[in-house]
N, C-alpha and C positions, 0 to 999 in steps of 0.2 A: 810484384812490388806495389806498394800503395804510396800515393803522393798527395800533398795538399798544396794549393796555390794561393798565396796572399797577393792581392792586387789593390794598389792605392792610386787614386787619380788625383793629381795635383794640378795647379794652374799652369805649370810649365811642362812637367814631365809626369808620365804614368809609370809607377814602379811595380815590378813583379818579382816575387821571390818564391821559388819552388822548393819544397822540402820533401825529402825521403822520410816517411814516417818511421821506418825501422832504424835507420842509421843516423838521421839528423843531417845528412849531407844536403847541401843546398846549391841552387843555381839562381843567378839574379840577372836582371836586365832592366834598362830604362828606355822608354820610347817617348818621343814628343807627344804631349797631350793634343787632343783634337777637340777644342772647346765647342765647335759647332755640333758635334756628336761624340761625346766621351766614349761611347761603346766601340767606336772604330779603333781607338788606341788600345782599349782593353782586349778586343778580339785579335788585333794585329800583334800585340805584345804576347798574348797567350800562344799564338802560333810560333813566335820567335823563341820563347823560352822552352817550348816543347822541342824545337829543333836543337837548341843548345844542349838540352839534357838528353837528347836522343830517345825520347819517348813519344808515344801516341797520346792524344788528349784523353782517350778513354781510361788512361791510367790515373787520372786525377780524380780522387774520391771526394775531396772537399775543395770547393772554389769559394774563397772567403774574401769579401770585397768591401773596401771602404770607399764611399762615394760622396761627391759634393753636388750631386744633381739637385737634391732638395735645397741645399744651401744657396746654390747659384740661382735657382728659380726665385727665391725670396729676395736675394740681393739685387738681382737684375729686374725685378718686377714682372717676371714671366709666369707667375702662378695663374691658375685658372680663375675665371670669373665665378665667384661664389654666390649662390642664392642662399640666404639665411632665413630660417624659420624660427620665430621666437614667440613667447607668450604675449598675449594681448597686453599692451601698456609698456612694452619694453623694446619697441622698435629702434630707439636711439642708443641702445646699449653699446654698440661699437663706436659711436660718435662721442658719447659722454666719456667713456673709458675711465682712466684714473687721473688724478691731478699731479702725478709724478712727471717731472720734466728733467731730462738728463742735463748734466753740466752744473755750473755755478749759478749764482743769482741772476747774472745777465741772461741766462738761457730763457728765463721767463719772458724776456723782451724779444730776443732774436731767434728763438727756436721755432723753426717751421714745423708745425704738427703734421706728421705723416698721414697720408690718406688711409682710412680704414681698409682692411683686406676685404670686407664685405660692404659694398656701398649701400647707402640708405635706400636708394631706389630698387635695390635687389633684396631688400629685407621686408618680410611680411609677418603679420601677427596672426596667431590662431587662438581659438578658444581653449578652455580647460585650465585647471590650476591645481597644483599639489601644495600641500602645506610643508613647512620646514621639517616636519616629522614623517613625511611620506604618505600622508592621508589625502585622499581625493576630496578637494573642495568643490570644484566644478568639473563636470565631465567634458570630454572633447566632443564638439559638434562636428561630426564627420562631413556634413554638407558644407558648413562654413569653411572647413579646412580644404576641401576639394575646390571650392570656388576661389579661395586665396591662392592655392597652388597653380591653378590655371592662369591666374593673373600674373604670377611669378614667371610662368613659362614664356610669356611674351617678352621678357627681358633677356631670353636666351642664355641662361646660366650654363656653366660648364661643369659645375659640381654643386652638391647640395649639403648644407649643414642644418641640423636640427638641434636646437639648444633651448629647452624649456625650463622655467623656474623650478628650482628644487628637485630637478630630475635625478640628481646624485643620490637622493634618498629613495626614489621610486621612479624607475624608467618606463612605467606602463604607458604614459601618454606619448612619450617620444617614439615608442615602438608602434603605437597606433598611427601616429602621423607618418612614420616611415613607411608603413604598408601602403598608405594612400599615395605617398610621394613616389613610390616605386612604380605604381601604375601610370602615373602622369609623366615620370621621367625614367622610363625603363632602361635607357642607355647611359645614365649618369651615375657616378659614384655618390653614395649617401653616407655622410659621417654623422654619428649620433653621439651627443656629448657624454651621456652616462657610460658609454663604452670606451670613449677616448680618455676622459678624465672625470671619474666619479668623485669629485671633491667640491666642497663649498667654494664660495667666491664666484659669483655669476659671470663677471666680466672675464676673469682669467679662464674659466671653463669655456666660455664662448670663443674667446680669442684663440685658444689652443685648438679647439675643434675646427674653427674656420681656417686656421693655418694648415691643419691636416687636410682639409678639403682642397685648399689652394694648390698644394703640391702633389696631391694624390694622382691626378691625371698624368702629370709630368713624370713622376717616379714610376707609375704603373707602366707607361709606354716604354720607359728606359729599361726597366727590369724585364718586361716581356720580350722586347727586341733583343736584349743581351742574351737572355736564356735561349731564344730561338737560334741565334747565331752560334752559341756555344754547342747546342745540340747538333746543329749541322756539321760542326767540326768533329763530332763524335764524343764530346765530353758528356758523360752520363752521371757524373758525381753530383753531390748536393751543393746547391747555390745558396749561400747565406750572406747577409749584409751586416755590416758593423753598425750598431746602435750608437747614439750619442753618449750613452753611459758606459761604453766599452764592451758591452756584450754583443752576442750575435742574434739575429732574427732571421727566420726563413724568408725566402723570396716571396712566398705567398703572403706572409704576415706584413712584409714591408710595403706591399701594395694596398693594404688596408689601413695601416697606421704609420705612414711615412713621416709624421711629425717627430717621431723618435729617431730620424736619420739626420736631423738638421746639423748636428756636429759630428757626423760620422767620420769625415776626413781627419780632423785633428785628433779624434779619439784613438785612431790607429797608432799614432806616434807615442801616446802615453802608455798604451798597453804593450807596445814594443819595448819601450824604455823600462817598464816594470819587469818584463821577462829578462832583460839584460841585467837589471839591478839585482834580481834574485840570484842569478848565477854568479855574479861578481861579488855579492855580499855587501852591497851598499843599500841600507834600508831607507835613507832619507835622500831624495833626489829632487833637484829642480831641472825640468826638461826645457830644452831650447831647440825647437824644431823650425829651422830656417829653410823655407822653400823659395821658389822663384818670385812669388807675389807677396807673401806675408810670413810673419813669424808667430808661431803658437807656443805658449809657455804654460806649464802646469807644475803642480807640487805633489810629490809622493812622500808620505810620512809613514814610517814603519811598514813599508811595502804596500801601503794602501793609497791609491790616488784619491784626491778630494772629489767628492760628488756634490753637486748642487741641484736644487729643485727647479731651477729656471734655466732655459736654454735661450741664449741671446744671439740673434743674427741681425746685424745692422740695427735698425730701429725696432725690430720685432723681439719681444721677450715673452716666450710661452712657458706654461707650467708643464715641463717635461724634464725628467732626470737626465743629467749629462755630467760628464767629467768637467771639473772646474778648469776650463782652458780659456786663457785670454789671448786675443789676437791683435797684432798691430800691423799696419801696412809697411813692413820693413822686410824685404827679401832681396834675393839676388837681382831681380828685375826692377827694383825700386829706382825711380828716375831722380837724379840730382838736378837741381835747378837753382837759379839765383833770381828771386823776384825783384823787379825794378823798384818796387815801393820800399823795400827794406834793405836790399843789397846784401842780405845775409843768406848763406848757403842753407838749402833745405833738401831733405832726401825723403821721397815718398810723399803721401801714400800711393800716388799714381805708379803703375808698373808697366813695363814694356811687355810683360807676359811671355807667352810662347811665340806669338806672332805680333810684331816683327821680332821681338826679343831684344837683348842687349846688342850694341853695335858690334861686339866681337863675335857674335853668332853668324854674321854675314847673311842675314835674312831680310835686310832692308832697314833695320833699325839704325838710327844715327844719334839718338839721345844718350847722354852719359848715365850709366846705371851702376849699382853696387858691384855687379860682376865685372864691368869694365874697369872699375877702380882696382879691384883685386888683381886683374890681369896686368894693369899698368904697374902696380907695386911689385909684381913678380910672384904673388902668392899662388896664382893658378898656372898650371902648365899649359902649353899651347894645344895640348890634346886632352880631350875628356872621353869618358865612356870607353876606355881601353883603345883609344885611337879612332873610334867611330865618329867622333865629334871634334872638329878642329876650331880653335879660337884664333881670331885675327887681332894680333897685338897692335898693329898699326891703326886699325879702325878704332880700337879701344882708346888709344892715346889721342886720336883726333877728336873723339867724342868728349873725353874728359877735359881736353884743352878748352872747350867752350866754357866750362865752369872756371878753369884756371884764368882765362882771359877776363872773365867778368869780375873775378876777385883780385886780379893783378898778382897772381901767384904763378909759380912754376907748376908743371903738370903733376909732379910727384907730391908736392905739398897739397895740391887740390885733391888728388886721389886719396891721400891719407886723411884729409878732412872729411871726405865722403864716408870713409870707413868709420871714423871716430863718431860721426853723427848717427849712423845707423846702429852702431854699438850702443850708444846712449839710448836710442829708441828701444832697443831690446832690453837694456837695463831697466828702463821705466816699466816695461811690461812685467818683468820678473818681480819688481818691487810690489806690483799690484797683487800678485798671488803669494807673496811671502810677507813682507813688512806690513802691508795694509791688512793682512789677515792675522797678524799677531805672531808671525814666525820670524826667527832670526836667520837670515840667509847663510850666515857663517856656520850654521849647524847642518848644512846641506851640501852635498856634492852637486856638480853641474854636469849634465849630460847633453852634449851637443850632437845633433843629427839633422837629417834632411840634406838636401843637396849642398847647402852652404853652412850648416850648423857647426861643423868641425873647423871651418875657417874662422869663425867669430867667437867660439866658445872660450878660448883662452883669454882673449881681451875682455870679454864680458865677465868672466870669473874674477879678473883683477878688479873690476868695478864693484862686484858683489861681495868679494871676500869669500866666495864659495869654492872650496877645494875638497878633493881633487876634481880636475876636469876629466870626464870619462868620454872617450870617443869609441863607441861600440864598433864591432866589425860590420861592414856594409851599412854605414850610417845613412847613406843616401836612400836606402830602401827600408829603413827601420819601420816606417809606417806599415809597409807590407808584412813585415815580421809580426807586428801587432795584430794585423788582420788574421794571420795564420795561427796565432798562439792563444787567442782568446776563446771563450766558450759561450754557448747559448744562454740567453737570459730572458726571463719574462717577469713583468712587474705589475702589481695591482695595488692601487691606493684606495682609501675610503675615508671620508671625513668622519671624525668622532665628535669634535667640538664640545668637550665637556671639561669643566673645572675639576680639579683633583677631588674636591668634596662631593662631586656629582657622579663619580665613577669609582671603580675599584679594580683590583688586580685580576679578579676572576673574569669580569666582563671583558677587559682588554685581552686577556689570555684566550678566551673563547673566540673572539672576533678574529684574532691573529691566526688561530688554528684553522678556522674556516677559510680565511684568505689564502693561507698556505696550501690548502688542498686545491684551491682554484688555480693558482699559478703553476702548481705541479702538474695539474691536468693539461694545462696549455702546452707545456714542454712534452708531455707524453703524446699529445696529439701531433706534435712535430717529429716524432720518432725517437725521442730521447728515452733511454731505458730508465725505469724507476730507480734502480740501484745507483744510477749515476747522477741523480738529482739531489742537490742540497738547497736548503731554504734558509733565508735570513729575514729578519724583521726590523722595521724602523718605526719610530713615532716622531712626529713633528710636535715639538713642545715650545711653549712660550709663557711669559708671565701674562696673566689676565690683564687686558688693556693694551698690550703691545700689538703692533701691526705686522710683526714678522716673527717667524719661528725658526728653531734650529732642529735639523733632523738628528735624531739620536738612535744609536743601535740598541735593539732590544734582544736580550737573551731569554728566549721563551722557556728554557728549562728552569723550572722552579719559580716562574714569574707569578704564578697564582698566589704565592705566599707574601713575599715582601717586595715584589717586582716594581710596583708603582712608586714606592718610596725611594728605591734605588735609582729608578729612572729619573726622578725629580732631582735627586742629589747629583747625579751625573750631569744633568742639564745645568745645574747651578755652577758646577766646576767648569764646564765648557763656556758658559756665558761669561764667567769671570776671566777666563783665559783670553777670550775674544775681545771683551769690552772693559775689563778691569774692575767691574762692579757687579753686584747682585741687587735684586729688588725684594721688597717685603711682600709684593703682590702674590696672590695665589697662582699656582701653576695651572696651565690649561693644556690638555692633550687635543691638538687640532686635527691631525690626520694620522692614520695608521697605514702601514705599507708592508707588503710581503714581496720578496724577491726570490725567484727560483733560478738556480744556475745549473747548467748541464755539466757533464764531465769535462774537466780541463784537458785540452788537447796538448798534453805535455810533449815537449821536444827537448832532447838533450842538447845542452850547449857544448859544442865540440871544442876540445882542447887543441892548442897548437903545440908543435914540437918545442922542446926545451933548447934554448941556446946557451951560449957562454957569456952573455951580457954585452958582447961586441956586435953592433949592427952592421959591420963592414960588408957582409954578404948582401945586404939589402940596399946598400948605398949605390945610387945610380950615377950621381954627378954632384958637382958643387955649382951653385948659382948665386946671383946677387939679388937681394931684395931690399926694398926701402922700408925700414922699420925704425921706430923711435927717432925719426927725424934725420936718418942718414942711411947710406947704402951699406949693407953688411953681407958677408958671405954666409950662405946657408946650405946645409946638406939636403939633398933630395933623396928620399927613400921610397922603395917599393914595398908597400905594406904587406903584400902577399909573401914576401921573403923574410919578414921579421919573425923572430922566435920569442917565446916566453922568456922573460928575464932581460931581454935586450934593453939597453939604456941609450937614449938619444938626448944630447944637449942642444938647447935652442941657441940661435934660431934654426929651425928646420921645417921642411915641408915633407909630409908623408902622403903619398898619392895611392889611390886605388881606382878601380873601375868607376865607382859611382860617387866618389867624394874625394876631397882633399883636406887634410888637416894641417893647421899652422901651429907650430910650437914657438912661443915668443923667446926673445933673446935672454930674458932673465928667468926662464923656466926650463924644466927638463921633463922628458917623458920616459915611461917604463912600460913594457908590454907584460900584461898579466897572463895567467895560464890559459885564458880563453881568447887571447888575442886582442883584448881591449887595450886601447892606449890610455894610460893613466898619467895625467900631466899635473905637476906640482911646481911651486916656486923653487928655484934652485937654492940649495943651502949655501949661505955665505961663509 
């Protein structure tokens, strides 16, 4: 038998989901994350799930992993010290940056500019110059380069970046400098800009390549250590990591180009939601992934997640493809507090994390969190993870009472206030990826998952007007499902930078075909069979004079005839949808892109047995919960015993090993043929 294992590392828990490739049967588990060394939780969880399934690790053919190692290195400032090599005259490129300042007008006054990833004292200039068309203007002076690199060595850099002017058109000089650098820095990783991002815009190319260098040693050590430990266990299968764009990359490739892993963790949830949406038949989905530390939201339209060309982590925004995921500091571990200055209740973004965690975890935490509020209100049972994790209700009430006393409220009203505020925070994030992008959220269903997503999704759907609410099976480990059901991906971009009158369909067609052959070769080198590779193409288009572009899909079949005109017409339609107007300016084709995808690792969605509509066999007990300002009786149901067609009237709590779902008093739930919980407003 053949198995694949999806593993997702979160801030509080590490999720594992083991699939039988032939039958689609699965086993799942959650283990506490180990922030000091994430691989410990991954290895320990792998041993646990193999024991649960009764198999040896050598039965795992595919180990598919979403990781936050690169993300955390950036957020915590633990990236490597980067030595930067630039063209003479451009030493301050990282300090000058762009004039963009996040936030409103006041940000120009109060925004503290972050420190560049490569310091000025760690930046050196070298001779040589390429023209914008890739012609050599000045040759590289090898003696000068060697002298400059020896000076850089005194700074003790931990990684090297080479980014020379116009190298995206011709990388000859960067390669020459790299050969010299390898002799002087034999033990350091060297990132070359024309290999990481062969596109125009010098600052963006430099920043992206520097970011790649900064996380490369951290990611490299993590992947090598993880692979070593897995091999010791006897796991001989293929290790792949999830890219920010939702595709997979090999372990070897991830150590060379880790900048593509910066949004690896959140991408797993989106790909998992897509898998569920396809089987359930909902083509338009808003995703709500609520973890212990944060909430990630995304939009799927016509079974296609939105992709963006920029990956943002904290203050860092690099030019790398990623799923359009927005993150807010609102999770189960988010801490509620009442600042003395305002006296108003606030929730997050600070989190209790895995250690010490919420007060109800009994691990030393005593601050009130969202999880504690859910426990106080009765939404969470006193046992989680199938009884392996017990919650302390008294400790939760004691913690929430701190907020209640500060506000002069009773403990239930204070807990309800905490939940209302965190729901509003999630609502704000969802508006960012729907309303602010020109989408009406009422045209989308809402899928809640993650450890706490199904607790909050019903309330958030009421704010959004997004129905139905979909709670997939095993929502607490859906990110691991995404890791296990996606496919290999390789991407290549190239700047074109020509107005419509300066290029033609044949020229673009020929370039795209050449790029398609290159990305196909990359997947072939990783072991993907040629028959399993599919290739798609994109072009970044803008009006001449604009400072931003929109990525547009290119159908290469027949493109050499009227393709350019159709591309520009499609851009006009998308621009009008997004911004409500078009311009008279000429179109400009800025970048071209080819994407190769391996064979989709299809898994059948297992159906559940058909019931008679009455969920009485799954009902465990009746409890009291505080909802809509009063105590109400609510049924508690065992999800594993629910059958297709069963109907549950709210208020109700549906529990399973990895998550708990809350159905509100004015709503009702129905179980579909795949076991998904479908929640809609009750008919009056």
